[in-house]
Rosetta silent file (secondary structure, phi, psi, omega in degrees, C-alpha in Angstrom):
SEQUENCE: MLKNPETYKELIQVNNILKITEYYNVSQDFIEEAYNFILSDSSNLIECSIDKIFFKDKSYNIVKTFEVTMKVAYKIDGLIIYDQYIEIINRYVSSGGSSGYGGMSYGGSSSNNNNNNNNNN
SCORE:     score description
SCORE:     0.000 S_00000001
   1 L     0.000  140.336  177.533   19.789    2.688   12.782 S_00000001
   2 L   -67.589  138.200  175.329   19.367    2.240    9.073 S_00000001
   3 L   -68.036  153.315  176.881   22.583    2.244    7.100 S_00000001
   4 L   -68.219  133.946 -178.972   23.066    5.111    4.729 S_00000001
   5 L   -66.517  136.737  179.610   21.946    4.162    1.241 S_00000001
   6 L  -104.359  -13.127  179.964   24.893    3.728   -1.119 S_00000001
   7 L  -132.521  166.017  177.131   22.965    3.329   -4.345 S_00000001
   8 H   -62.560  -39.126  176.147   19.850    4.834   -5.861 S_00000001
   9 H   -56.666  -44.963 -179.798   18.123    1.476   -5.429 S_00000001
  10 H   -67.503  -35.705  175.869   18.849    1.468   -1.703 S_00000001
  11 H   -61.432  -42.608  175.394   17.595    5.060   -1.420 S_00000001
  12 H   -59.185  -46.347 -179.160   14.298    4.004   -3.006 S_00000001
  13 H   -61.204  -45.532  179.611   14.069    1.057   -0.615 S_00000001
  14 H   -60.502  -46.346  179.668   14.676    3.256    2.441 S_00000001
  15 H   -60.560  -40.972  179.140   12.048    5.769    1.287 S_00000001
  16 H   -65.502  -43.623  177.877    9.509    3.000    0.678 S_00000001
  17 H   -62.806  -41.728 -179.981   10.088    1.451    4.114 S_00000001
  18 H   -66.740  -22.700  175.052    9.819    4.851    5.793 S_00000001
  19 H   -58.894  -29.381  178.621    6.449    5.341    4.075 S_00000001
  20 H   -58.618  -36.050 -175.983    5.068    2.781    6.532 S_00000001
  21 H   -70.655  -15.182  174.888    5.623    5.249    9.368 S_00000001
  22 H   -71.491  -28.532 -174.571    3.221    7.751    7.743 S_00000001
  23 H  -114.026  -22.286 -173.342    0.308    5.370    8.202 S_00000001
  24 E  -125.663  149.746  171.843    1.275    2.917   10.950 S_00000001
  25 E   -84.851  102.053  179.591    2.576    3.050   14.520 S_00000001
  26 L  -133.059  157.839 -178.788    5.781    1.022   14.289 S_00000001
  27 L   -87.148  165.127  173.944    9.075    0.996   16.169 S_00000001
  28 H   -62.499  -36.556  178.068   12.529    1.839   14.849 S_00000001
  29 H   -61.573  -39.188  178.403   13.438   -1.826   15.360 S_00000001
  30 H   -63.509  -45.037 -177.920   10.550   -2.794   13.027 S_00000001
  31 H   -57.651  -46.014 -179.600   11.745   -0.288   10.383 S_00000001
  32 H   -63.805  -42.356  178.055   15.245   -1.794   10.476 S_00000001
  33 H   -64.654  -40.786  178.641   13.898   -5.343   10.249 S_00000001
  34 H   -64.256  -42.532  179.486   11.619   -4.387    7.333 S_00000001
  35 H   -63.875  -44.615  178.735   14.507   -2.726    5.483 S_00000001
  36 H   -62.966  -35.690  179.628   16.779   -5.738    6.002 S_00000001
  37 H   -65.783  -47.198  179.007   13.985   -8.045    4.811 S_00000001
  38 H   -65.759  -38.910 -179.907   13.464   -6.098    1.578 S_00000001
  39 H   -69.161  -28.004 -175.076   17.215   -5.747    1.076 S_00000001
  40 H   -69.286  -27.886  179.687   17.874   -9.477    1.603 S_00000001
  41 L  -155.583  124.771 -175.729   16.001  -10.578   -1.552 S_00000001
  42 L   -63.973  -15.980  179.955   14.609   -8.425   -4.347 S_00000001
  43 L   -94.742   -2.073  173.851   11.543  -10.694   -4.653 S_00000001
  44 L   -70.121  153.829  175.319   10.480  -10.183   -1.010 S_00000001
  45 E  -143.709  160.788  176.509    7.563   -7.869   -0.320 S_00000001
  46 E  -121.873  124.647 -178.764    5.830   -6.306    2.653 S_00000001
  47 E  -113.641  124.411 -179.634    2.061   -6.206    2.707 S_00000001
  48 E  -113.162  127.444  176.721    0.299   -3.914    5.194 S_00000001
  49 L  -108.805 -165.629 -175.999   -3.381   -4.276    5.952 S_00000001
  50 L   -65.033  -37.447 -174.965   -5.488   -2.255    8.405 S_00000001
  51 L  -131.005    8.081  179.222   -4.169   -4.116   11.487 S_00000001
  52 E  -143.906  151.879  172.179   -1.330   -6.397   10.340 S_00000001
  53 E  -123.114  130.435 -177.976    1.931   -6.227    8.424 S_00000001
  54 E  -115.453  132.297  168.047    3.154   -9.335    6.605 S_00000001
  55 E   -91.520  125.052 -179.327    6.655  -10.113    5.356 S_00000001
  56 E  -124.477  144.628  176.456    6.205  -12.345    2.270 S_00000001
  57 L   -88.761 -174.239 -174.750    8.717  -14.225    0.151 S_00000001
  58 L   -64.705  -18.774  176.589    8.778  -14.622   -3.617 S_00000001
  59 L   -93.641    8.888 -177.261    6.104  -17.350   -3.426 S_00000001
  60 L    64.180   21.966  172.205    3.880  -14.998   -1.423 S_00000001
  61 L   -77.532  140.365  179.160    4.292  -17.207    1.638 S_00000001
  62 E   -76.315  121.204  179.371    4.012  -15.310    4.903 S_00000001
  63 E   -91.618  -37.869 -177.269    7.458  -15.281    6.582 S_00000001
  64 E  -155.453  146.689 -180.000    6.504  -13.083    9.518 S_00000001
  65 E  -126.654  140.733  179.426    3.436  -11.243   10.836 S_00000001
  66 E  -126.309  135.604  170.416    3.212   -8.108   12.979 S_00000001
  67 E   -83.358  131.756 -178.283    0.149   -6.713   14.776 S_00000001
  68 L  -139.736  166.768  170.878   -0.044   -2.934   14.170 S_00000001
  69 E  -123.896  148.709  179.815   -2.332    0.003   14.542 S_00000001
  70 E   -85.228  148.248  176.693   -2.887    2.725   11.967 S_00000001
  71 L   -68.762  -43.351  178.927   -2.153    6.380   12.817 S_00000001
  72 L  -123.484  102.781 -176.730   -5.352    7.523   11.108 S_00000001
  73 L   -53.960  128.793  172.363   -7.823    4.651   11.134 S_00000001
  74 L    63.448   23.405  172.689   -9.174    3.699    7.729 S_00000001
  75 L   -69.721  -38.100  174.911   -7.442    6.514    5.805 S_00000001
  76 E  -132.463  166.419  175.129   -6.118    3.753    3.509 S_00000001
  77 E   -92.821  -18.079  177.844   -6.814    0.045    3.237 S_00000001
  78 E   162.483 -178.208  177.287   -3.108   -0.844    3.086 S_00000001
  79 E  -134.365  150.370  169.518    0.284   -0.718    1.439 S_00000001
  80 E  -130.980  122.210 -176.899    2.302   -3.191   -0.576 S_00000001
  81 E  -110.063  119.199  177.419    6.034   -2.538   -0.632 S_00000001
  82 L  -103.231 -178.075 -177.693    8.083   -4.185   -3.334 S_00000001
  83 L   -58.966  -42.626 -173.001   11.811   -3.988   -3.989 S_00000001
  84 L  -122.208    0.029 -179.678   11.602   -0.813   -6.111 S_00000001
  85 L  -153.566  167.785 -179.617    8.097    0.603   -5.707 S_00000001
  86 E  -129.127  143.223  179.549    5.205    0.957   -3.321 S_00000001
  87 E  -118.577  121.615  177.396    1.496    0.496   -3.926 S_00000001
  88 E   -97.340  123.127  178.886   -0.972    2.447   -1.755 S_00000001
  89 E   -95.905  102.438 -175.394   -4.377    0.832   -1.500 S_00000001
  90 E   -73.477  147.796  174.556   -6.733    3.778   -1.056 S_00000001
  91 E   -78.342  132.127  179.202   -9.921    3.616    0.944 S_00000001
  92 E  -126.062  128.521  174.834  -12.884    4.161   -1.382 S_00000001
  93 E  -124.194  119.069 -179.727  -16.398    4.939   -0.232 S_00000001
  94 L   -76.619  167.230  179.248  -19.041    5.231   -2.901 S_00000001
  95 L   -66.157  -16.449  175.936  -21.932    7.684   -2.684 S_00000001
  96 L   -80.650   -9.402  177.186  -24.090    4.659   -1.848 S_00000001
  97 L    96.759   -8.736  178.170  -22.112    4.127    1.350 S_00000001
  98 L   -88.609  153.342  179.801  -20.438    0.816    0.513 S_00000001
  99 E  -108.918  158.567  178.523  -16.669    0.583    0.431 S_00000001
 100 E  -151.650 -169.851 -178.135  -14.317   -1.029   -2.021 S_00000001
 101 E  -104.765  139.427  168.137  -10.662   -1.001   -3.045 S_00000001
 102 L    62.637   15.993  176.896   -8.754    1.595   -5.014 S_00000001
 103 L    75.364   13.662  177.446  -11.646    3.698   -6.124 S_00000001
 104 L   -79.343  142.844  178.842  -12.829    1.135   -8.640 S_00000001
 105 L  -135.139  135.467 -178.599  -16.530    1.074   -9.318 S_00000001
 106 L  -114.410  148.543  174.494  -18.437   -1.571  -11.258 S_00000001
 107 L    79.578 -165.433 -178.765  -21.782   -1.372  -13.026 S_00000001
 108 L    81.561  166.898  177.837  -23.992    1.654  -13.301 S_00000001
 109 L  -149.034  167.229  178.758  -24.754    3.639  -16.426 S_00000001
 110 L  -130.802  133.548  178.322  -24.781    7.183  -17.655 S_00000001
 111 L   -99.676    3.389 -177.635  -27.431    8.848  -19.729 S_00000001
 112 H   -60.045  -45.224 -179.496  -25.259   11.936  -20.222 S_00000001
 113 H   -62.577  -40.893  177.835  -23.988   10.780  -23.616 S_00000001
 114 H   -61.885  -43.872  179.694  -27.518   10.037  -24.807 S_00000001
 115 H   -62.345  -42.394  179.732  -28.664   13.463  -23.682 S_00000001
 116 H   -63.256  -42.026  179.107  -25.781   15.145  -25.509 S_00000001
 117 H   -64.335  -41.262  179.724  -26.548   13.202  -28.670 S_00000001
 118 H   -65.608  -34.932 -179.578  -30.226   14.133  -28.504 S_00000001
 119 H   -70.537  -26.853 -178.832  -29.364   17.793  -28.018 S_00000001
 120 H   -80.288  -13.006 -178.652  -27.137   17.746  -31.108 S_00000001
 121 L   -85.815    0.000    0.000  -29.957   16.495  -33.383 S_00000001
């Protein structure tokens, strides 16, 4: 069982670790191990992909790897849990059908501004 958080920092860490359970099928033992890993060094991080979770040290070396399954396949591309915050990597599918990370889109153009300028003349 996770220890009760004694500081605001520990409360944030517990909430971030528990966020994993929203997206991944993991055991209580895993949650405790993940919490202890984050708590042991503020530069440690946990990186979750579609089918694996990695514990990484401050040099981004993989310390431990876990095979996992997502609760809702491909709802997100992953999570990165740091000491004090969490980053959710959203699944993005463009209207063209290709996928990318975080909703970023490159290229393309818009003629809307030109049309508005022409209408104002």
